ZANU-286847 format. One record per residue: residue number from 1; residue in one letter; x negated, y, z negated of N, C-alpha, C in turn. Coordinates in steps of 0.02 Angstrom, whole numbers, always signed. Each point is the difference from the previous one (the first is absolute). Layout:
N
+-----+-----+--------+--------+--------+--------+--------+--------+--------+--------+--------+
|   n | res |     nx |     ny |     nz |    cax |    cay |    caz |     cx |     cy |     cz |
+-----+-----+--------+--------+--------+--------+--------+--------+--------+--------+--------+
| NUM |   A |      X |      Y |      Z |      X |      Y |      Z |      X |      Y |      Z |
...
+-----+-----+--------+--------+--------+--------+--------+--------+--------+--------+--------+
***
This chain:
158
+-----+-----+--------+--------+--------+--------+--------+--------+--------+--------+--------+
|   n | res |     nx |     ny |     nz |    cax |    cay |    caz |     cx |     cy |     cz |
+-----+-----+--------+--------+--------+--------+--------+--------+--------+--------+--------+
|   1 |   M |    -43 |    -69 |     +0 |    +50 |    +72 |     +3 |    -51 |    +61 |     +1 |
|   2 |   R |    -50 |     -7 |    -48 |    -50 |    +66 |     -1 |    -34 |     +6 |    +67 |
|   3 |   L |    -17 |    -47 |    +39 |    -34 |     -1 |    +64 |    +52 |    +32 |    +53 |
|   4 |   L |    +70 |    -20 |     -4 |    +45 |    +28 |    +48 |     +7 |    +80 |    -11 |
|   5 |   I |     -6 |    +11 |    -61 |    +10 |    +78 |    -19 |    -58 |    +40 |    +16 |
|   6 |   V |    -64 |    -24 |     +2 |    -64 |    +22 |    +24 |    -10 |     +9 |    +68 |
|   7 |   I |    +35 |    -52 |    +37 |     -7 |     +1 |    +77 |    +53 |    +49 |    +25 |
|   8 |   L |    +71 |     +5 |    -35 |    +46 |    +43 |    +23 |    -27 |    +71 |    -10 |
|   9 |   G |    -30 |    +13 |    -65 |    -25 |    +73 |     -9 |    -57 |    +21 |    +40 |
|  10 |   L |    -46 |    -49 |    +25 |    -48 |    +25 |    +61 |    +33 |    +13 |    +50 |
|  11 |   T |    +46 |    -49 |    +26 |    +30 |    +22 |    +69 |    +47 |    +52 |     -2 |
|  12 |   V |    +21 |    +24 |    -57 |    +34 |    +70 |    +11 |    -47 |    +54 |    -10 |
|  13 |   S |    -43 |     -4 |    -35 |    -47 |    +47 |     +1 |    -42 |    +13 |    +60 |
|  14 |   L |    -19 |    -42 |    +42 |    -32 |     +0 |    +57 |    +43 |    +31 |    +57 |
|  15 |   T |    +63 |     -2 |     -3 |    +48 |    +21 |    +55 |    +22 |    +74 |    -15 |
|  16 |   G |    -12 |    +20 |    -42 |    +12 |    +71 |    -14 |    -31 |    +50 |    +27 |
|  17 |   R |    +27 |    +56 |    +19 |    -31 |    +51 |    +45 |    -55 |    +31 |    -46 |
|  18 |   A |    -57 |     -4 |     +8 |    -57 |    +27 |    -39 |    -48 |    +35 |    +49 |
|  19 |   Q |    -40 |    +30 |    -35 |    -60 |    +48 |    +51 |    -41 |    -56 |    +10 |
|  20 |   Q |    -37 |    -18 |    +63 |    -44 |    -47 |    +16 |    -65 |    +21 |    -19 |
|  21 |   E |    -48 |    -41 |    -29 |    -73 |    +23 |     +1 |    -38 |     -7 |    +63 |
|  22 |   R |    -34 |    +43 |    +30 |    -16 |    -17 |    +64 |    -53 |    +65 |    +23 |
|  23 |   D |    -40 |    -11 |    +46 |    -40 |    +50 |    +30 |     +9 |    +22 |    +74 |
|  24 |   T |    +11 |    +53 |    +18 |    +19 |    +22 |    +62 |    -55 |    +45 |    +26 |
|  25 |   I |    -23 |     -4 |    +67 |    -45 |    +51 |    +30 |    +39 |    +33 |    +48 |
|  26 |   V |     -7 |    +66 |     -6 |    +38 |    +40 |    +49 |    -52 |    +41 |    +38 |
|  27 |   S |    +19 |    +13 |    +69 |    -47 |    +27 |    +42 |    -21 |    +79 |    -14 |
|  28 |   R |    +41 |    +35 |    -34 |     -5 |    +67 |    -14 |    +17 |    +17 |    -79 |
|  29 |   C |    -47 |    +31 |    -32 |     -1 |     +9 |    -70 |    +71 |    +32 |    -17 |
|  30 |   P |    +38 |     -7 |    -48 |    +69 |    +30 |    -18 |     -7 |    +51 |    -56 |
|  31 |   V |    -69 |     +0 |    -34 |     -8 |    +49 |    -51 |    -31 |    +65 |    +22 |
|  32 |   F |    +19 |    +69 |    -19 |    -37 |    +56 |     +8 |    -17 |    +32 |    -63 |
|  33 |   I |    -63 |     +4 |    -15 |    -12 |    +38 |    -59 |    -48 |    +52 |    +20 |
|  34 |   T |    +39 |    +60 |     +8 |    -41 |    +67 |    +25 |    -11 |    +57 |    -45 |
|  35 |   D |    -48 |    +25 |     +9 |    -16 |    +56 |    -46 |    +33 |    +58 |    +30 |
|  36 |   T |    +35 |    +41 |    -61 |    +44 |    +51 |    +27 |    -35 |    +71 |    +24 |
|  37 |   A |    -64 |     +1 |    -15 |    -37 |    +51 |    +26 |    -23 |     -6 |    +80 |
|  38 |   T |    -27 |    -57 |    +15 |    -28 |    -10 |    +58 |    +30 |    -52 |    +47 |
|  39 |   S |    +67 |    -32 |    -34 |    +33 |    -57 |    +33 |    -42 |    -58 |    +26 |
|  40 |   N |    -50 |    -15 |    -29 |    -44 |    -47 |    +13 |    +17 |    -79 |    -32 |
|  41 |   N |    +20 |    -46 |    +39 |    +29 |    -64 |    -24 |    -49 |    -43 |    -12 |
|  42 |   F |     +7 |    -33 |    -60 |    -54 |    -48 |     -9 |    +15 |    -55 |    +26 |
|  43 |   F |    +56 |    -40 |     +6 |    +13 |    -59 |    +38 |     +0 |    +22 |    +85 |
|  44 |   I |    -32 |    -40 |    +38 |     -1 |     +7 |    +66 |    +67 |    -31 |    +39 |
|  45 |   E |    +40 |    +47 |    +25 |    +56 |    -32 |    +25 |     -6 |    -47 |    +55 |
|  46 |   A |    -52 |    +13 |    +46 |     -3 |    -58 |    +58 |    -37 |    -61 |    -21 |
|  47 |   R |    -23 |     -6 |    -58 |    -33 |    -71 |    -25 |    +56 |    -43 |    -28 |
|  48 |   P |     -6 |    -66 |     +0 |    +42 |    -39 |    -23 |     -6 |     -2 |    -85 |
|  49 |   A |    +62 |    -20 |    -31 |     -5 |     -6 |    -68 |    +34 |    -62 |    -26 |
|  50 |   T |     -9 |    -26 |    -54 |    +27 |    -53 |    -32 |    +51 |    +15 |    -48 |
|  51 |   I |    +63 |    -33 |     -3 |    +47 |    +25 |    -43 |     +6 |    -71 |    -48 |
|  52 |   K |    -13 |     +7 |    -67 |     -2 |    -71 |    -39 |    +57 |    +10 |    -52 |
|  53 |   V |    +49 |    -38 |     +5 |    +55 |    -10 |    -49 |    -16 |    -56 |    -43 |
|  54 |   D |    -15 |    +10 |    -67 |     -1 |    -50 |    -55 |    +28 |    +19 |    -69 |
|  55 |   R |    -14 |    -43 |    -46 |    +25 |    +18 |    -68 |    -56 |     -6 |    -43 |
|  56 |   V |     -2 |    +56 |    -46 |    -45 |    +15 |    -52 |    +31 |     +1 |    -68 |
|  57 |   R |     -2 |    -53 |    -34 |    +23 |    -20 |    -66 |    +85 |     -1 |     +5 |
|  58 |   G |    +13 |    -29 |    +50 |    +78 |    -22 |    +24 |    +33 |    +71 |    +38 |
|  59 |   N |    -42 |    +47 |     -6 |    +35 |    +71 |    +35 |    -23 |     -2 |    +73 |
|  60 |   L |    +29 |    +34 |    +42 |     -7 |    +10 |    +76 |    -58 |    +51 |     +9 |
|  61 |   T |    -45 |    -10 |    +43 |    -54 |    +41 |    +14 |    -12 |     +5 |    +73 |
|  62 |   I |     +0 |    +58 |    +27 |     -9 |     +7 |    +73 |    -61 |    +40 |    +11 |
|  63 |   T |    -60 |    -36 |    +36 |    -55 |    +37 |    +13 |     -9 |     +8 |    +70 |
|  64 |   I |    -31 |    +65 |    +27 |    -19 |     +9 |    +62 |    -74 |    +17 |    +10 |
|  65 |   E |    -31 |    -57 |    +33 |    -80 |    +21 |     +1 |    -16 |    +11 |    +67 |
|  66 |   Q |    -55 |    +42 |    +10 |    -36 |    +10 |    +63 |    -66 |    +17 |    -18 |
|  67 |   K |    -39 |    -40 |    +26 |    -71 |     -7 |    -14 |    -16 |     +1 |    -77 |
|  68 |   E |    -28 |    +54 |    -32 |    -15 |     -3 |    -67 |    +35 |    +45 |    -48 |
|  69 |   Q |    +70 |    +10 |    +32 |    +38 |    +51 |    -38 |    +80 |    -42 |     -7 |
|  70 |   F |    +28 |     +6 |    -53 |    +59 |    -22 |    -14 |    +61 |    +37 |    -43 |
|  71 |   F |    +57 |     +0 |    +29 |    +55 |    +25 |    -22 |    +47 |    -45 |    -46 |
|  72 |   T |    +11 |     -7 |    -62 |    +35 |    -41 |    -34 |    +65 |    +30 |    -27 |
|  73 |   I |    +55 |    -42 |     +1 |    +56 |    +24 |    -24 |    +19 |    -61 |    -55 |
|  74 |   F |    +12 |    +20 |    -65 |    +16 |    -44 |    -57 |    +67 |    +11 |    -20 |
|  75 |   F |    +42 |    -51 |    +12 |    +65 |    +10 |    -22 |     +5 |    -42 |    -78 |
|  76 |   R |    +65 |    +22 |    -27 |    +10 |    -30 |    -61 |    +48 |    -58 |     -3 |
|  77 |   S |    +14 |    -25 |    +60 |    +48 |    -53 |     +8 |    -28 |    -56 |    +45 |
|  78 |   K |    +42 |    -49 |     -3 |    -24 |    -58 |    +48 |    +13 |     +7 |    +74 |
|  79 |   N |    +65 |    +38 |    +12 |    +24 |    +13 |    +69 |     +9 |    +63 |    +10 |
|  80 |   L |     +5 |    +14 |    +70 |    +23 |    +61 |    +23 |    +78 |    +18 |     -4 |
|  81 |   K |    +14 |    +58 |     -5 |    +76 |    +10 |     -4 |     +1 |    +62 |    +50 |
|  82 |   N |    +62 |     +3 |    +34 |    +19 |    +66 |    +41 |     +5 |    +65 |    -39 |
|  83 |   G |    -33 |    +42 |    +10 |     +2 |    +61 |    -41 |    -68 |    +45 |     -7 |
|  84 |   K |    +10 |    +45 |    -33 |    -69 |    +36 |    -26 |    -35 |     -9 |    -47 |
|  85 |   Y |    -68 |     -8 |     -8 |    -36 |     -4 |    -49 |    -46 |    +67 |    -22 |
|  86 |   K |     +2 |    +24 |    -57 |    -46 |    +52 |    -15 |    -72 |    -22 |    -14 |
|  87 |   I |    -44 |    +35 |    +26 |    -73 |    -22 |    -17 |    -28 |    +47 |    -54 |
|  88 |   S |    -30 |    -40 |    -52 |    -16 |    +45 |    -57 |    -70 |    -38 |    -26 |
|  89 |   L |    -32 |    +30 |    -38 |    -65 |    -25 |    -15 |    +15 |    -62 |    -61 |
|  90 |   N |    +39 |     +6 |    -44 |     +8 |    -47 |    -49 |    +86 |    -22 |     +4 |
|  91 |   P |    +14 |    -49 |    +52 |    +64 |    -23 |     +6 |    +32 |    -37 |    -53 |
|  92 |   D |    +59 |    +14 |    -24 |    +27 |    -28 |    -62 |    +73 |    -18 |    +14 |
|  93 |   D |    +18 |     +8 |    +68 |    +72 |     -9 |    +12 |     -1 |    -44 |    +66 |
|  94 |   R |    +48 |    -41 |     +8 |    +12 |    -42 |    +62 |     +0 |    +34 |    +61 |
|  95 |   N |    +30 |    +59 |     -1 |     -7 |    +54 |    +66 |    -68 |    +39 |     +4 |
|  96 |   E |    -47 |    -19 |    -35 |    -66 |    +36 |     -3 |    -53 |    -41 |    +27 |
|  97 |   I |    -48 |    +14 |    +38 |    -54 |    -38 |    +26 |    -64 |    +37 |    -10 |
|  98 |   A |    -64 |    -33 |     +8 |    -57 |    +30 |     +4 |    -31 |     -4 |    +61 |
|  99 |   A |    -46 |    +50 |    +23 |    -32 |     -4 |    +61 |    -73 |    +17 |    -15 |
| 100 |   K |    -44 |    -32 |    +36 |    -64 |    +20 |     -2 |    -47 |     -6 |    +67 |
| 101 |   Y |    -47 |    +56 |    +17 |    -30 |     -9 |    +54 |    -74 |    -18 |    -27 |
| 102 |   S |    -36 |    -54 |    +28 |    -70 |    -10 |    -24 |    -40 |    -13 |    +59 |
| 103 |   F |    -63 |     +9 |    -12 |    -53 |    -13 |    +54 |    -58 |    -20 |    -25 |
| 104 |   R |    -35 |    -36 |    +43 |    -64 |    -22 |    -13 |    -59 |    +16 |    +34 |
| 105 |   A |    -62 |    +24 |    -37 |    -52 |    +32 |    +21 |    -57 |    -39 |    -14 |
| 106 |   G |    -28 |    -48 |    +28 |    -49 |    -48 |    -19 |    +18 |    -43 |    -67 |
| 107 |   D |    -31 |    +20 |    -57 |    +19 |    -46 |    -63 |    +49 |    +45 |    -38 |
| 108 |   Q |    +14 |    +52 |    +10 |    +48 |    +47 |    -39 |    +65 |     -3 |    +29 |
| 109 |   V |    +59 |     +2 |    -40 |    +68 |     -2 |    +19 |    +31 |    +53 |    -33 |
| 110 |   S |    +40 |    +47 |    +33 |    +28 |    +55 |    -25 |    +83 |    -13 |     +4 |
| 111 |   Y |    +36 |    +27 |    -55 |    +76 |     -9 |     +0 |    +27 |    +77 |    -14 |
| 112 |   V |    +45 |     +6 |    +42 |    +40 |    +67 |     -4 |    +74 |    -23 |     -6 |
| 113 |   N |    +37 |    +38 |    -55 |    +68 |    -15 |     -4 |    +37 |    +41 |    +39 |
| 114 |   V |    +52 |    -18 |    +32 |    +60 |    +48 |    +28 |    +29 |    +30 |    -58 |
| 115 |   A |     +4 |    +68 |     -3 |    +18 |    +32 |    -55 |    +84 |     +1 |     -7 |
| 116 |   N |    +29 |    +10 |    +66 |    +76 |     +3 |     +2 |    +23 |     -6 |    +62 |
| 117 |   G |    +57 |    -20 |    +12 |    +36 |     -9 |    +63 |    +56 |    -49 |     -2 |
| 118 |   Q |    +18 |    -24 |    +52 |    +40 |    -61 |     -1 |     +3 |    -55 |    +54 |
| 119 |   L |    +22 |    -55 |     -2 |     +4 |    -51 |    +46 |    +74 |    -21 |    +15 |
| 120 |   E |    +13 |     +0 |    +61 |    +75 |    -23 |    +18 |    -20 |    -65 |    +40 |
| 121 |   A |    +47 |    -54 |    -23 |     +6 |    -68 |    +24 |    +73 |    -13 |    +25 |
| 122 |   T |     -2 |    -30 |    +71 |    +61 |     -3 |    +28 |     -8 |    -77 |    +31 |
| 123 |   Y |    +45 |    -38 |    -18 |     +5 |    -74 |    +33 |    +49 |     +9 |    +62 |
| 124 |   D |    -41 |    -31 |    +56 |    +28 |     -3 |    +68 |    +27 |    -67 |     +8 |
| 125 |   S |    +57 |    -20 |     -6 |    +32 |    -70 |     +5 |     +2 |    -29 |    +60 |
| 126 |   E |    -14 |    +41 |    +57 |     +6 |    -31 |    +69 |    -77 |    -19 |    +19 |
| 127 |   K |    -51 |    +38 |    -23 |    -58 |    -21 |    +17 |    -27 |    -36 |    -58 |
| 128 |   K |    +22 |     -1 |    -59 |    -17 |    -41 |    -55 |    -74 |    +31 |    -31 |
| 129 |   W |     -4 |    +70 |    -15 |    -63 |    +22 |    -25 |    +19 |    +61 |    -39 |
| 130 |   W |    -45 |    +22 |    -32 |     +4 |    +54 |    -49 |    -37 |    +61 |    +38 |
| 131 |   K |    +36 |    +48 |     +8 |    -32 |    +65 |    +12 |    -17 |    +49 |    -48 |
| 132 |   I |    -62 |    +15 |    -13 |    -32 |    +40 |    -54 |    -31 |    +60 |    +25 |
| 133 |   K |    +24 |    +56 |    -37 |    -27 |    +66 |     +8 |    -23 |    +35 |    -53 |
| 134 |   V |    -55 |    +16 |    -14 |    -39 |    +30 |    -49 |    -14 |    +73 |    +14 |
| 135 |   N |    +20 |    +46 |    -49 |    -25 |    +69 |     -1 |    -24 |    +21 |    -66 |
| 136 |   G |    -66 |    +20 |     -2 |    -25 |    +21 |    -70 |    -56 |    +48 |     +4 |
| 137 |   M |    -26 |     +9 |    -60 |    -51 |    +54 |     +0 |    -58 |    -24 |    -44 |
| 138 |   I |    -68 |    +12 |    +16 |    -58 |    -13 |    -49 |    -28 |    +60 |    -14 |
| 139 |   A |    -20 |     +5 |    -62 |    -28 |    +67 |    -19 |    -67 |    -30 |    -39 |
| 140 |   N |    -55 |    +17 |    +37 |    -66 |    -22 |    -20 |    -38 |    +63 |    -24 |
| 141 |   L |    -19 |    -12 |    -72 |    -48 |    +52 |    -34 |    -62 |    -19 |     -3 |
| 142 |   V |    -39 |    +48 |    +32 |    -80 |    -11 |     +8 |    -31 |    +59 |    -31 |
| 143 |   E |    -29 |     -8 |    -54 |    -34 |    +60 |    -31 |    +56 |    +56 |    -13 |
| 144 |   R |     -2 |    +55 |    +31 |    +50 |    +52 |    -23 |    +44 |     +9 |    +52 |
| 145 |   S |     +3 |    -43 |    +54 |    +42 |    +12 |    +62 |    +56 |    -63 |     +4 |
| 146 |   V |    +51 |    +14 |    +18 |    +55 |    -44 |    +12 |    +22 |     +0 |    +83 |
| 147 |   T |    -19 |    -67 |    +31 |    +24 |     -8 |    +63 |    +69 |    -43 |     +3 |
| 148 |   Y |    +46 |    +15 |    +46 |    +66 |    -28 |     +3 |     -5 |    -44 |    +71 |
| 149 |   Y |    +22 |    -52 |     -8 |     +5 |    -46 |    +60 |    +75 |    -22 |     +9 |
| 150 |   R |    +27 |     -4 |    +53 |    +69 |    -25 |    +22 |    -10 |    -80 |    +20 |
| 151 |   V |    +50 |    -40 |    -30 |     -2 |    -67 |    +12 |    +71 |    -17 |    +39 |
| 152 |   K |    -10 |    -37 |    +49 |    +59 |    -15 |    +47 |     -9 |    -73 |    +27 |
| 153 |   A |    +46 |    -42 |     -3 |     -4 |    -64 |    +20 |    +69 |     -9 |    +33 |
| 154 |   D |     -6 |    -44 |    +60 |    +65 |    -23 |    +16 |    -24 |    -71 |    +38 |
| 155 |   F |    +37 |    -49 |    -29 |    -18 |    -70 |    +16 |    +56 |    -49 |     -8 |
| 156 |   N |     -2 |    -59 |    +27 |    +54 |    -53 |    -13 |    -36 |    -69 |    -19 |
| 157 |   I |    +34 |    -20 |    -46 |    -23 |    -69 |    -33 |    +55 |    -56 |     +5 |
| 158 |   R |    -11 |    -50 |     +0 |    +45 |    -65 |     -9 |     +1 |    -24 |    -60 |
+-----+-----+--------+--------+--------+--------+--------+--------+--------+--------+--------+
***
């Protein structure tokens, strides 16, 4: 009887609509991190990028990687839902997420948090994928000056 319940539980849990863990290579990078003063984009749009969808401690994580730089979105839930998420430094609500831009130079790695913004997730039932749009702002303090960067991303995941 216990074996029957375990098999039934596994079957039901596997058939539920959940976010798949996978890596996808796109031909054009969907992330734009631009300096507000010079409009210099750190991600090169014409180069391919890898979108990784996986779980960290059970929560959904999306990483977009291009060469030695990464844009990572940390959700506080296991699956996506239709609607808007608020980007904050310390998310403590299910509708809040954290986002980071990181890059590697030799042996050193730098992390910069996205200070504020929002993410909009919409599920397209015909194509069976999620449409993700990110708009945010990074404030980078170096010595006595503050530099602001716009963060935009527009991509699809299954």
